[in-house]
N, C-alpha and C positions, 0 to 999 in steps of 0.2 A: 522702813516698814515697822509699824507699831507691834509690840509684843503682847498687847492685851486689847480688849474691846472698849477701852475708855480713852477718849482724847483729852478730857479735861482733868487736870490734877486736883487733889484736895485743895491746894493753894489757889488754883484758879476758881474753883467753885466757891470757896470761902470769900475770895476777893470780890467775886461778883456780888455776893450778898452784902459785903461791906460797901461796895461801890454804890449800891442802891441807898444804903444808909447815909453815905457821904453827902447826898444831895439834900438831906434834911437834918432834923435834930431828934434824938431819941431819949426816951426815959431810961432805957436799958443800954448797957454798954455795947460798943461795936464788937467787943470780944464775944458777947453772948450770941449776937446775930451771926458772926463769922463762924463760931464754933458749931452752930446748928447747920450752917451751910456745909461746913467741912464734914459733919457727921453723915450727911446724906452721901457726899462723895466717897466717904470711906467705905461705903458698902459696895463700891464699884471699882475697887483696886486702884486707887490713885498712885501716881509715882511718888508723891511726897506724903508724909504722914498727916493725919488729921490735925495733930498739934501744930505742925508746920503750916498747914493750910489756915488754921484758925489764927495763928500768929500773924500770917501775912494779911489776912482780912482785917484783923483787929488793928494792926499797925496803920493801915490806910484809914480805917474808920475813926480811930481815935484822934486823928488830926482835925476832925470836925465835930460838930455837935448836932447829930441827926435829930430830926423832929419826930420821925416815926420809930416804932419800937424795934428792938433787935430782932424780934420775931419776924417783922416785915422784911427786914434786911435778909434774914435767913431764908425767907421764902424766895427771894430773888436768887440767892445762892442755890437753892433747891432747883429752881427752874433752869438755871444755867447748867447744873449738873445733870438734870433729867434730859435736857435736850442733847447733851453731848455724851451721855453714858451709853454703854451697850456695845456699839459696833464701830467705835473709832471715827464717828462722824457727827457733825452738828447740822443745824438747820441753816443752810446758806440762803440768803434772801435772793429774790429775783434780780435785784440790781447787782448783787455780788456776782451772780452767775453771768449776767449780761456783760459786766466789766471784764470778768475773766475770759469769757468767750471772745470778746472783741480783741483782747491781747493775743490769745491763741491764734485767731484767724490772721492777725497782722504778722505773726511769725511763721505762718504756714506757707510752704512753697511747692509741695509735691502734687501739683495739679495735673500732671501727666498720668497719674495712676488711672487704671481702668480705661485707657484710651488706645489709640492705634499703636500697635507694636507691643503694648504692655502685656497682653495675654500670651503673646509668643514668648516673652521672657519669663512668664509665669504659667507654664503649661498645666500645673495642677490647681490653678485658681478656679473658683466656681464662676460660671458664666451662664446666664440665661440665654436661650437660643434667640438669635436675631437682634440682640440689644447692641446698640452702639454706645459710645461714652455719654452722649447726651441723655440717653435713657437711663443708664446706670446712675448718673448723678442727679436725676430728677427727684425732688423732694415729694413727700406725700402729705396731703392734708388729712385731718381727722375725718372729714366727710367721706373722702375717697377710701382711706384705709379702713375706717370703721365699717363701711358698707361692704368692702371687699372681704373682710373677715367675718361678716355676719352680724355685726353690732348695729343693725339698722336703726333701732329705736333706743339703744342704750346710751346713757350719758357717758362721756369720756371720763376715764379714771386717771388722774395725774398722780404718779408715784413720787411724792415729795419727801425723800428720805431725811429723817430728822424732824419732820413736821407731822405728816399723817402716817408715816411709817417710822416707829420708834422702837428702840431696844431699851427695856427697863429691867435691870437685873438680868435674869436669864430668860426673860420672856419678850416676845415681839408683839406689838400692837399695830394694827392697820385700821385707820379711821376710828380709833378708840376701842376696837374689838380685839380680844385676845386671839392671836394667830398661832399660839403654841410657843414652845421653847425656841431658843435660837437654833438649836440642832434640828428641830422639826421644820422651822422656816427654811433653813438651808436645804434640808432633804426635799422639801417641796420644790425648790428651785432646781435641784439636781434632777428630780423626776421629770419636771417640765422640759428641761433641756434634753434629757435622754429620750423622751418621747419624740421630740423633733428629729433627733439624730437617727433614731431607728425607723422613722417613717420613710416610705417610698415617695420620693418627690423629684421626679425627673426634671432636669434643667431644660430639656428641649420641649417642654409643654408651654402652652400660652397662658398658664395659670398663675404667672408671677407678676407682682406689682413692686416697682422699686420704692424703697424707703429712703434712698439717697446715700450720701457719703458724709461721714463725721470724723473730725479729729477727736481723739479720746485722751483725756488728760486727768491727772490727779488734781483735786481741788487746790486752788491757789497757785498752780503752776502757770507759767507764762508761755509755755510752748509744749508741743506734743510731738512725739516720734511714732505715734500709732494712728493709722487711718483705718476706719471701719466702713465697709460697704455692705448694705443690707437689702434684702428683698423678702417678701412674704407671699405665700400662695393662699388660695381661698380656704384651705383647710387650717390655716394658721401656722404653717411650717415656715421656719426662718432659715434662710441660707445667706451666705455672703462670704466676704473675705476680710481678714485681719492682717494688715500690712505694717511691718516695722519699716519706717521710712529711712532709718539709719543703715540697716542691714539689707533692706529690700527683700526680706523674707516674707512670704505670704502664707497664711494658714487658713484652713477652711473653718467657717463659722456654721454651726448647726444648732438649732433650737426650735422653740415653738411659742405660741401665744396661748395662754389659758383662756378658753372661750367663756369661762364664768367670771373671771376677775380682771381680764385684760393684762395680766402680768406676763412679761416676756422674760425668758431665760435661755441662754445659749452658752455653748462651750467653744473653745478655740483650739483647733488642731486635735492632737491626740490626748490632751489633758482633760480628763472627765471629772477631775476633783475641783478645779477652779471654775466657778460659774459666774457669768455676767448676768445681771438682771436689771430690768427697767420696766416701763409700761409702754404699751402700743401708742398711747396718746403722747407720751414723752418723745417718741420717735417721729412725731409730726411737728415738734417745736424746733425753734432755732438753737436753743441750748436747753439742756435738761439733765437732771441728775440720774445716775445709775449706781449700782453697787457691784463690787467684785467680791465674791465669797472665796477666800483662800481656804478651801475646806470649810468645816463647820465651826472652826475655832477663831477665825479672824475675818473681818469684813471691813472694806474701805469704800467710801463714797468717791466716785469719779464723775467727770463732767463730759457729756456728749455735746460736741460743738458742730452744728451743721455747717458744711462747706458748700460753696457755690463756685463752679468752674468759671474763671474769667472768660469773657466772650471770645477772646483771641484763641485761648486754649481749646475751648469747645468747638470752634469752627474748624480746627485742625484734626478733630477726632470723629 
């Protein structure tokens, strides 16, 4: 677990600036570009010093004769630092998420969850009345989930952490708009999760739509020992189960959807400090980013990987 909200070191940010320079020839030295890249990263508590970062970038850059200025190289370093500063995550591309999700699915085997006999072994698990495993595992489309939650004419909002949701210094920006300090952004997620937890949402009503089942993994991991099952009602209340597939322990998920922003936040079990957040639209995708707020001082990006029950397993449930 990282101890600060910055995943890119001064060396990495500076080296990124130098790498840009390496592809060309510069009238200024690689040291100047690298130093500027490191200077930006220094404001975000890198693991290594700015001097070390600049030296690393300069060492790489000085092996070539860049065509563009050191300032341009520094800008690339700035961009790299900006994308990775703040909350311990960077902007993963769609192809990176797809490749990671494919590997996680290939290593997943707990397809008996939420099927026949499973609820008998997990008497405290959440269950919607009348649902069999096929229903539990059914994915939702945006058209269905959006209409179910009242977003009839609204465009879907994709929470792409590190891209349209970024931490810059101590502030968070959503689609370029200031969303407050990192503490305020966390408090918003906590309030949203708490609102869902406190809401009366009987499981025996017909008001629930399945959002499906997901493996939940840290970015770049090849396997997951966490399975998440989610459902949402027409009021935007989230319920479901968080299952550790190693220990077979299941905890209740409680949260809600913000009807203004489509942001989703929920808690797991009795822990009301750690908050998972994503977007409702994210939960209709095959793989999508999410955040875990470990209190207000540390945040990690994780990956939601949609799972589909094999036909043979589904037929037995």
